[in-house]
VEXLO-362416 format. One line per 5 residues: their letters; for each residue x, y, z of N, C-alpha, C, CB. Coordinates in nm, 2 decimals, decimal comma. Glycine has a CB too. Layout:
<pts>
A = X/Y/Z/X/Y/Z/X/Y/Z/X/Y/Z; ...;
</pts>
This chain:
<pts>
XXXXX = 0,47/-4,34/0,28/0,45/-4,21/0,31/0,32/-4,20/0,40/0,43/-4,12/0,18; 0,33/-4,13/0,51/0,22/-4,13/0,61/0,11/-4,03/0,56/0,27/-4,09/0,75; 0,00/-4,04/0,62/-0,12/-3,95/0,58/-0,08/-3,81/0,62/-0,25/-4,00/0,65; -0,02/-3,79/0,73/0,02/-3,65/0,77/0,12/-3,59/0,67/0,09/-3,65/0,91; 0,21/-3,67/0,62/0,31/-3,62/0,52/0,23/-3,58/0,40/0,41/-3,72/0,49;
XXXXX = 0,14/-3,67/0,36/0,06/-3,64/0,23/-0,02/-3,51/0,25/-0,03/-3,76/0,20; -0,08/-3,49/0,37/-0,16/-3,37/0,40/-0,08/-3,25/0,39/-0,23/-3,38/0,54; 0,04/-3,25/0,45/0,13/-3,14/0,45/0,17/-3,11/0,30/0,25/-3,16/0,54; 0,20/-3,21/0,23/0,24/-3,19/0,09/0,13/-3,12/0,01/0,29/-3,32/0,02; 0,01/-3,17/0,03/-0,10/-3,12/-0,05/-0,13/-2,97/-0,01/-0,23/-3,20/-0,02;
XXXXX = -0,12/-2,94/0,12/-0,14/-2,80/0,17/-0,03/-2,71/0,11/-0,14/-2,79/0,32; 0,09/-2,75/0,11/0,20/-2,67/0,05/0,18/-2,65/-0,09/0,34/-2,73/0,08; 0,14/-2,75/-0,16/0,11/-2,74/-0,31/0,00/-2,65/-0,33/0,08/-2,88/-0,37; -0,11/-2,66/-0,26/-0,23/-2,57/-0,28/-0,19/-2,43/-0,25/-0,34/-2,62/-0,19; -0,12/-2,40/-0,14/-0,08/-2,26/-0,11/0,01/-2,21/-0,22/-0,01/-2,26/0,03;
XXXXX = 0,11/-2,29/-0,27/0,20/-2,24/-0,37/0,13/-2,21/-0,50/0,31/-2,33/-0,39; 0,04/-2,30/-0,54/-0,03/-2,29/-0,67/-0,13/-2,18/-0,67/-0,10/-2,42/-0,70; -0,19/-2,14/-0,56/-0,28/-2,03/-0,56/-0,22/-1,90/-0,53/-0,39/-2,06/-0,46; -0,09/-1,90/-0,50/-0,03/-1,77/-0,48/-0,07/-1,70/-0,35/-0,05/-1,67/-0,59; -0,10/-1,78/-0,25/-0,15/-1,73/-0,12/-0,05/-1,64/-0,06/-0,20/-1,84/-0,03;
XXXXX = -0,09/-1,52/-0,01/0,00/-1,44/0,06/-0,05/-1,44/0,21/0,00/-1,29/0,01; 0,05/-1,46/0,30/0,02/-1,47/0,44/0,05/-1,34/0,51/0,10/-1,59/0,50; 0,01/-1,23/0,45/0,04/-1,10/0,51/-0,09/-1,02/0,51/0,15/-1,02/0,44; -0,09/-0,91/0,58/-0,21/-0,82/0,59/-0,24/-0,76/0,45/-0,19/-0,72/0,69; -0,35/-0,70/0,45/-0,40/-0,63/0,32/-0,31/-0,51/0,29/-0,54/-0,59/0,33;
XXXXX = -0,29/-0,48/0,17/-0,22/-0,37/0,13/-0,31/-0,28/0,05/-0,09/-0,40/0,05; -0,28/-0,15/0,04/-0,36/-0,06/-0,03/-0,29/-0,02/-0,16/-0,40/0,07/0,05; -0,36/-0,01/-0,27/-0,30/0,03/-0,40/-0,35/0,17/-0,42/-0,34/-0,06/-0,52; -0,25/0,27/-0,41/-0,28/0,41/-0,43/-0,25/0,44/-0,58/-0,20/0,50/-0,33; -0,35/0,49/-0,65/-0,33/0,54/-0,79/-0,32/0,69/-0,78/-0,45/0,49/-0,88;
XXXXX = -0,20/0,74/-0,81/-0,17/0,88/-0,79/-0,25/0,96/-0,90/-0,02/0,91/-0,81; -0,33/1,05/-0,85/-0,42/1,13/-0,94/-0,55/1,07/-0,97/-0,34/1,16/-1,06; -0,58/0,95/-0,92/-0,70/0,88/-0,95/-0,72/0,87/-1,10/-0,82/0,96/-0,90; -0,84/0,90/-1,16/-0,87/0,89/-1,30/-0,78/0,97/-1,39/-1,01/0,92/-1,32; -0,74/1,09/-1,34/-0,65/1,18/-1,42/-0,51/1,13/-1,43/-0,66/1,32/-1,36;
XXXXX = -0,46/1,06/-1,33/-0,32/1,01/-1,33/-0,22/1,12/-1,30/-0,29/0,95/-1,46; -0,10/1,09/-1,33/0,01/1,18/-1,30/0,02/1,28/-1,42/0,15/1,10/-1,29; -0,04/1,40/-1,40/-0,06/1,50/-1,51/-0,02/1,63/-1,45/-0,20/1,49/-1,56; 0,05/1,71/-1,54/0,10/1,85/-1,49/-0,02/1,94/-1,45/0,17/1,91/-1,60; -0,14/1,92/-1,50/-0,25/2,01/-1,46/-0,32/1,96/-1,33/-0,35/2,01/-1,57;
XXXXX = -0,27/1,84/-1,28/-0,34/1,79/-1,16/-0,27/1,84/-1,03/-0,34/1,63/-1,17; -0,36/1,86/-0,93/-0,31/1,91/-0,80/-0,27/1,78/-0,72/-0,41/2,00/-0,73; -0,15/1,74/-0,73/-0,10/1,62/-0,65/-0,11/1,64/-0,50/0,04/1,59/-0,70; -0,08/1,76/-0,46/-0,08/1,79/-0,31/-0,22/1,77/-0,26/-0,03/1,94/-0,29; -0,32/1,81/-0,33/-0,46/1,79/-0,28/-0,49/1,64/-0,28/-0,56/1,87/-0,37;
XXXXX = -0,45/1,57/-0,38/-0,48/1,43/-0,39/-0,42/1,35/-0,27/-0,43/1,37/-0,52; -0,29/1,39/-0,23/-0,22/1,31/-0,13/-0,26/1,36/0,01/-0,07/1,33/-0,14; -0,32/1,48/0,02/-0,36/1,53/0,15/-0,46/1,44/0,22/-0,42/1,67/0,14; -0,43/1,40/0,34/-0,52/1,31/0,42/-0,51/1,16/0,39/-0,66/1,35/0,39; -0,43/1,13/0,30/-0,40/0,98/0,27/-0,30/0,93/0,36/-0,36/0,96/0,12;
XXXXX = -0,32/0,80/0,40/-0,22/0,74/0,49/-0,16/0,63/0,40/-0,29/0,67/0,61; -0,03/0,63/0,40/0,05/0,54/0,33/0,13/0,45/0,43/0,16/0,61/0,23; 0,11/0,32/0,41/0,17/0,23/0,51/0,27/0,14/0,44/0,06/0,14/0,58; 0,37/0,09/0,52/0,46/-0,01/0,47/0,39/-0,13/0,41/0,56/-0,06/0,58; 0,42/-0,17/0,29/0,35/-0,28/0,22/0,25/-0,23/0,12/0,29/-0,37/0,32;
XXXXX = 0,21/-0,11/0,12/0,12/-0,05/0,02/0,19/-0,04/-0,11/0,06/0,09/0,06; 0,12/-0,02/-0,21/0,17/0,00/-0,35/0,12/0,13/-0,40/0,14/-0,12/-0,44; 0,21/0,21/-0,47/0,17/0,33/-0,53/0,19/0,32/-0,68/0,25/0,45/-0,47; 0,09/0,36/-0,75/0,09/0,35/-0,90/0,09/0,49/-0,96/-0,02/0,26/-0,95; 0,17/0,51/-1,06/0,18/0,64/-1,13/0,14/0,62/-1,28/0,33/0,70/-1,12;
XXXXX = 0,02/0,64/-1,31/-0,02/0,63/-1,45/0,01/0,76/-1,53/-0,17/0,60/-1,47; 0,09/0,75/-1,63/0,13/0,87/-1,71/0,17/0,83/-1,85/0,24/0,95/-1,64; 0,18/0,92/-1,94/0,22/0,90/-2,08/0,37/0,89/-2,08/0,17/1,01/-2,17; 0,43/0,77/-2,10/0,57/0,75/-2,11/0,64/0,83/-2,22/0,60/0,60/-2,13; 0,57/0,87/-2,32/0,62/0,95/-2,43/0,64/1,09/-2,39/0,53/0,94/-2,55;
XXXXX = 0,57/1,14/-2,29/0,57/1,28/-2,25/0,64/1,30/-2,11/0,44/1,34/-2,25; 0,65/1,20/-2,03/0,68/1,22/-1,89/0,76/1,10/-1,84/0,56/1,24/-1,81; 0,83/1,11/-1,73/0,89/1,00/-1,65/0,90/1,05/-1,51/1,03/0,96/-1,71; 0,92/0,96/-1,42/0,92/1,00/-1,28/1,06/0,96/-1,22/0,81/0,93/-1,20; 1,11/1,05/-1,13/1,23/1,01/-1,06/1,21/1,01/-0,91/1,34/1,12/-1,10;
XXXXX = 1,28/0,93/-0,85/1,28/0,93/-0,70/1,41/0,98/-0,65/1,25/0,78/-0,64; 1,41/1,08/-0,56/1,53/1,14/-0,51/1,54/1,11/-0,36/1,53/1,29/-0,53; 1,66/1,12/-0,31/1,69/1,08/-0,18/1,66/1,19/-0,07/1,84/1,05/-0,17; 1,68/1,31/-0,10/1,67/1,42/0,00/1,56/1,51/-0,02/1,80/1,49/0,01; 1,52/1,57/0,09/1,42/1,68/0,09/1,46/1,80/0,01/1,38/1,72/0,24;
XXXXX = 1,59/1,83/0,02/1,65/1,95/-0,05/1,63/1,92/-0,21/1,79/1,97/-0,02; 1,67/1,80/-0,25/1,65/1,77/-0,40/1,50/1,78/-0,44/1,71/1,63/-0,43; 1,42/1,73/-0,35/1,27/1,73/-0,38/1,22/1,88/-0,39/1,20/1,66/-0,26; 1,26/1,96/-0,29/1,20/2,10/-0,28/1,26/2,18/-0,39/1,24/2,16/-0,15; 1,38/2,16/-0,44/1,44/2,24/-0,54/1,42/2,18/-0,68/1,59/2,26/-0,52;
XXXXX = 1,35/2,06/-0,69/1,33/1,99/-0,81/1,46/1,96/-0,89/1,24/2,08/-0,91; 1,56/1,92/-0,81/1,69/1,88/-0,86/1,68/1,73/-0,91/1,80/1,90/-0,76; 1,67/1,71/-1,04/1,66/1,57/-1,10/1,80/1,52/-1,14/1,57/1,57/-1,21; 1,91/1,59/-1,10/2,04/1,55/-1,15/2,10/1,42/-1,09/2,13/1,66/-1,12; 2,05/1,38/-0,97/2,11/1,26/-0,91/2,00/1,17/-0,85/2,20/1,31/-0,79;
XXXXX = 1,91/1,12/-0,94/1,80/1,04/-0,89/1,85/0,90/-0,83/1,69/1,01/-1,00; 1,78/0,85/-0,73/1,81/0,71/-0,69/1,74/0,61/-0,77/1,78/0,70/-0,54; 1,63/0,65/-0,83/1,56/0,56/-0,92/1,48/0,64/-1,03/1,45/0,47/-0,85; 1,47/0,58/-1,15/1,39/0,64/-1,25/1,28/0,55/-1,30/1,48/0,68/-1,38; 1,16/0,60/-1,32/1,05/0,52/-1,36/1,01/0,57/-1,50/0,93/0,52/-1,26;
XXXXX = 1,00/0,48/-1,60/0,98/0,53/-1,74/0,88/0,45/-1,81/1,11/0,53/-1,81; 0,81/0,36/-1,74/0,72/0,26/-1,81/0,58/0,33/-1,85/0,69/0,15/-1,72; 0,53/0,41/-1,77/0,40/0,48/-1,80/0,29/0,43/-1,70/0,36/0,45/-1,94; 0,31/0,32/-1,64/0,22/0,28/-1,53/0,30/0,20/-1,43/0,10/0,18/-1,59; 0,38/0,28/-1,36/0,48/0,23/-1,27/0,41/0,19/-1,13/0,60/0,32/-1,25;
XXXXX = 0,42/0,07/-1,09/0,37/0,03/-0,96/0,49/0,01/-0,87/0,29/-0,10/-0,97; 0,49/0,09/-0,76/0,61/0,09/-0,67/0,57/0,04/-0,53/0,67/0,23/-0,66; 0,64/-0,07/-0,49/0,61/-0,12/-0,36/0,67/-0,03/-0,25/0,68/-0,27/-0,34; 0,59/0,01/-0,16/0,64/0,10/-0,05/0,69/0,02/0,06/0,52/0,20/-0,01; 0,82/0,01/0,07/0,88/-0,08/0,18/0,96/0,01/0,27/0,96/-0,19/0,12;
XXXXX = 0,96/-0,02/0,40/1,04/0,05/0,49/0,98/0,18/0,53/1,18/0,08/0,44; 0,98/0,21/0,66/0,92/0,34/0,71/1,01/0,45/0,67/0,91/0,33/0,87; 0,95/0,57/0,67/1,03/0,69/0,64/0,96/0,77/0,53/1,17/0,66/0,60; 1,03/0,86/0,47/0,98/0,95/0,37/1,05/0,92/0,23/0,99/1,10/0,40; 0,96/0,91/0,13/1,01/0,89/-0,01/0,97/1,01/-0,09/0,97/0,75/-0,07;
XXXXX = 1,05/1,05/-0,18/1,03/1,17/-0,27/1,02/1,13/-0,41/1,14/1,27/-0,24; 0,91/1,16/-0,48/0,89/1,13/-0,62/0,86/1,26/-0,69/0,77/1,03/-0,64; 0,91/1,28/-0,81/0,88/1,40/-0,88/0,90/1,38/-1,03/0,97/1,51/-0,84; 0,84/1,47/-1,11/0,85/1,47/-1,25/1,00/1,48/-1,29/0,77/1,58/-1,32; 1,04/1,41/-1,40/1,18/1,42/-1,44/1,20/1,55/-1,51/1,21/1,30/-1,53;
XXXXX = 1,09/1,62/-1,54/1,11/1,75/-1,61/1,10/1,86/-1,50/0,99/1,78/-1,71; 1,21/1,93/-1,47/1,21/2,03/-1,37/1,10/2,14/-1,38/1,35/2,11/-1,37; 1,06/2,18/-1,50/0,95/2,28/-1,51/0,82/2,22/-1,46/0,94/2,32/-1,66; 0,79/2,09/-1,49/0,67/2,03/-1,44/0,68/2,01/-1,29/0,64/1,89/-1,50; 0,79/1,97/-1,24/0,81/1,96/-1,09/0,79/2,09/-1,02/0,95/1,91/-1,06;
XXXXX = 0,84/2,20/-1,07/0,83/2,33/-1,01/0,68/2,38/-1,01/0,92/2,43/-1,08; 0,60/2,33/-1,11/0,46/2,36/-1,11/0,38/2,27/-1,02/0,41/2,34/-1,25; 0,44/2,18/-0,94/0,38/2,10/-0,84/0,36/1,95/-0,87/0,24/2,15/-0,82; 0,42/1,91/-0,98/0,41/1,76/-1,02/0,52/1,69/-0,94/0,43/1,74/-1,17; 0,49/1,67/-0,81/0,58/1,60/-0,72/0,50/1,55/-0,60/0,70/1,69/-0,68;
XXXXX = 0,56/1,45/-0,54/0,48/1,38/-0,43/0,58/1,33/-0,33/0,39/1,27/-0,48; 0,56/1,37/-0,20/0,64/1,30/-0,10/0,54/1,21/-0,02/0,71/1,41/0,00; 0,59/1,10/0,02/0,51/0,99/0,08/0,58/0,96/0,21/0,49/0,87/-0,01; 0,50/0,98/0,32/0,55/0,94/0,45/0,49/0,80/0,48/0,52/1,04/0,57; 0,58/0,70/0,50/0,54/0,57/0,52/0,52/0,54/0,67/0,63/0,47/0,45;
XXXXX = 0,40/0,50/0,70/0,37/0,47/0,84/0,39/0,32/0,86/0,22/0,51/0,88; 0,41/0,27/0,98/0,43/0,13/1,01/0,30/0,05/0,99/0,48/0,10/1,15; 0,31/-0,08/0,97/0,19/-0,16/0,95/0,11/-0,15/1,08/0,23/-0,31/0,93; -0,02/-0,16/1,07/-0,11/-0,15/1,18/-0,23/-0,24/1,16/-0,16/0,00/1,21; -0,27/-0,30/1,26/-0,39/-0,39/1,25/-0,51/-0,31/1,21/-0,41/-0,46/1,38;
XXXXX = -0,58/-0,34/1,10/-0,70/-0,27/1,06/-0,81/-0,28/1,15/-0,74/-0,31/0,92; -0,81/-0,38/1,24/-0,93/-0,39/1,33/-0,92/-0,29/1,45/-0,93/-0,53/1,39; -0,80/-0,24/1,48/-0,78/-0,16/1,59/-0,70/-0,03/1,56/-0,72/-0,23/1,71; -0,76/0,06/1,48/-0,69/0,18/1,45/-0,65/0,26/1,57/-0,76/0,26/1,34; -0,53/0,32/1,58/-0,50/0,40/1,69/-0,52/0,54/1,66/-0,35/0,37/1,73;
XXXXX = -0,61/0,60/1,73/-0,64/0,74/1,71/-0,57/0,82/1,82/-0,79/0,77/1,71; -0,50/0,93/1,79/-0,43/1,01/1,89/-0,50/1,15/1,89/-0,28/1,02/1,87; -0,51/1,20/2,01/-0,57/1,33/2,02/-0,45/1,43/2,02/-0,65/1,35/2,15; -0,48/1,55/1,97/-0,38/1,65/1,97/-0,37/1,70/2,12/-0,41/1,77/1,87; -0,26/1,77/2,15/-0,24/1,82/2,28/-0,35/1,91/2,33/-0,11/1,90/2,29;
XXXXX = -0,40/2,00/2,24/-0,51/2,09/2,28/-0,64/2,01/2,30/-0,53/2,20/2,17; -0,66/1,91/2,23/-0,79/1,83/2,25/-0,78/1,75/2,38/-0,81/1,73/2,13; -0,66/1,70/2,41/-0,65/1,62/2,54/-0,66/1,71/2,66/-0,52/1,54/2,54; -0,61/1,84/2,65/-0,61/1,93/2,76/-0,76/1,98/2,78/-0,52/2,05/2,74; -0,83/2,00/2,68/-0,96/2,05/2,69/-1,07/1,95/2,73/-1,01/2,13/2,56;
XXXXX = -1,03/1,82/2,71/-1,12/1,71/2,74/-1,10/1,66/2,88/-1,11/1,60/2,64; -1,18/1,71/2,98/-1,16/1,66/3,11/-1,26/1,56/3,15/-1,17/1,78/3,21; -1,33/1,50/3,06/-1,43/1,40/3,09/-1,36/1,26/3,09/-1,55/1,41/3,00; -1,44/1,16/3,13/-1,39/1,02/3,12/-1,43/0,96/3,00/-1,45/0,95/3,24; -1,48/1,03/2,90/-1,52/0,97/2,77/-1,40/0,95/2,68/-1,63/1,06/2,70;
XXXXX = -1,41/0,85/2,60/-1,30/0,83/2,50/-1,37/0,79/2,37/-1,20/0,73/2,55; -1,30/0,81/2,27/-1,35/0,78/2,13/-1,32/0,63/2,11/-1,29/0,87/2,02; -1,42/0,56/2,08/-1,41/0,42/2,04/-1,40/0,40/1,89/-1,52/0,33/2,11; -1,32/0,31/1,85/-1,32/0,28/1,70/-1,45/0,21/1,66/-1,19/0,19/1,67; -1,49/0,25/1,54/-1,61/0,18/1,49/-1,59/0,04/1,46/-1,66/0,26/1,36;
XXXXX = -1,69/-0,05/1,47/-1,67/-0,19/1,44/-1,64/-0,20/1,29/-1,79/-0,27/1,48; -1,56/-0,30/1,26/-1,53/-0,32/1,12/-1,59/-0,45/1,07/-1,37/-0,32/1,10; -1,63/-0,45/0,94/-1,68/-0,57/0,88/-1,57/-0,62/0,79/-1,81/-0,54/0,80; -1,55/-0,75/0,79/-1,45/-0,81/0,70/-1,49/-0,78/0,56/-1,43/-0,96/0,73; -1,38/-0,75/0,48/-1,41/-0,73/0,34/-1,45/-0,86/0,27/-1,29/-0,67/0,27;
XXXXX = -1,51/-0,85/0,15/-1,55/-0,98/0,08/-1,43/-1,06/0,05/-1,62/-0,94/-0,05; -1,31/-1,00/0,02/-1,19/-1,08/-0,01/-1,15/-1,16/0,11/-1,08/-0,99/-0,05; -1,16/-1,11/0,24/-1,13/-1,18/0,36/-1,23/-1,30/0,37/-1,13/-1,09/0,48; -1,35/-1,27/0,34/-1,45/-1,38/0,36/-1,43/-1,49/0,25/-1,59/-1,32/0,34; -1,39/-1,45/0,13/-1,36/-1,55/0,02/-1,24/-1,63/0,06/-1,34/-1,48/-0,11;
XXXXX = -1,14/-1,56/0,12/-1,02/-1,63/0,16/-1,05/-1,74/0,26/-0,91/-1,53/0,21; -1,13/-1,70/0,36/-1,17/-1,79/0,47/-1,25/-1,91/0,41/-1,26/-1,72/0,57; -1,34/-1,88/0,32/-1,42/-1,99/0,25/-1,33/-2,08/0,17/-1,53/-1,93/0,16; -1,23/-2,02/0,10/-1,13/-2,10/0,03/-1,05/-2,19/0,12/-1,03/-2,01/-0,05; -1,01/-2,14/0,23/-0,93/-2,23/0,32/-1,02/-2,34/0,38/-0,88/-2,14/0,44;
XXXXX = -1,14/-2,31/0,41/-1,23/-2,41/0,47/-1,26/-2,52/0,36/-1,36/-2,35/0,51; -1,29/-2,48/0,24/-1,32/-2,58/0,13/-1,19/-2,66/0,10/-1,37/-2,51/0,01; -1,08/-2,59/0,10/-0,95/-2,66/0,07/-0,92/-2,77/0,17/-0,84/-2,56/0,06; -0,94/-2,73/0,30/-0,92/-2,83/0,41/-1,02/-2,94/0,40/-0,93/-2,76/0,54; -1,14/-2,92/0,36/-1,24/-3,02/0,35/-1,21/-3,11/0,23/-1,38/-2,96/0,32;
XXXXX = -1,16/-3,06/0,12/-1,12/-3,14/0,01/-1,00/-3,22/0,04/-1,09/-3,05/-0,11; -0,90/-3,16/0,11/-0,79/-3,24/0,16/-0,82/-3,35/0,25/-0,69/-3,14/0,23; -0,91/-3,33/0,34/-0,95/-3,43/0,43/-1,02/-3,54/0,36/-1,05/-3,37/0,54; -1,11/-3,51/0,26/-1,18/-3,62/0,19/-1,08/-3,70/0,10/-1,28/-3,55/0,09; -0,98/-3,63/0,05/-0,88/-3,70/-0,03/-0,79/-3,79/0,05/-0,79/-3,59/-0,10;
XXXX = -0,76/-3,74/0,17/-0,68/-3,83/0,26/-0,76/-3,95/0,31/-0,63/-3,75/0,38; -0,88/-3,93/0,33/-0,97/-4,04/0,38/-0,98/-4,15/0,27/-1,11/-3,99/0,42; -0,98/-4,10/0,14/-1,00/-4,20/0,03/-0,87/-4,27/0,00/-1,04/-4,12/-0,09; -0,75/-4,22/0,05/-0,62/-4,28/0,02/-0,60/-4,40/0,11/-0,51/-4,19/0,03;
</pts>
């Protein structure tokens, strides 16, 4: 077995054993924050201004003894709180749902009376976007009233500690691999 083969095998083993994900960061949204999915909570205010992207995860903390969540297919079912034909039911009490695929998803209380009081959430999934270069768009009225040559620049971003740790892990792993191969 050549050194290159050994190096590749060690790298594959290290990546598999550490559970390395080779994708961009995802956001974990906890619906309702500390209060969770609760009939007295204003879900619409919580979701207002939030951006949900493909690959994010949304968590619904609630009491499984008192509540469950359904996902419905259409806007009509969502608006009328029709729980008769759900595409999915969540009954665990701390359901983590992977948000995959662009489009709109509709979640609501399995109890029509709670849903009608506002215990429902629609999530518009945006495509993945590089966090280093957020795209800002101006509304039509802003772009018409702005006749100057000025434009809004995105603020510089600082890598998160997890990105720095990941980079340090890769560097130390490569150094360890190199030392191991030199000793063989």
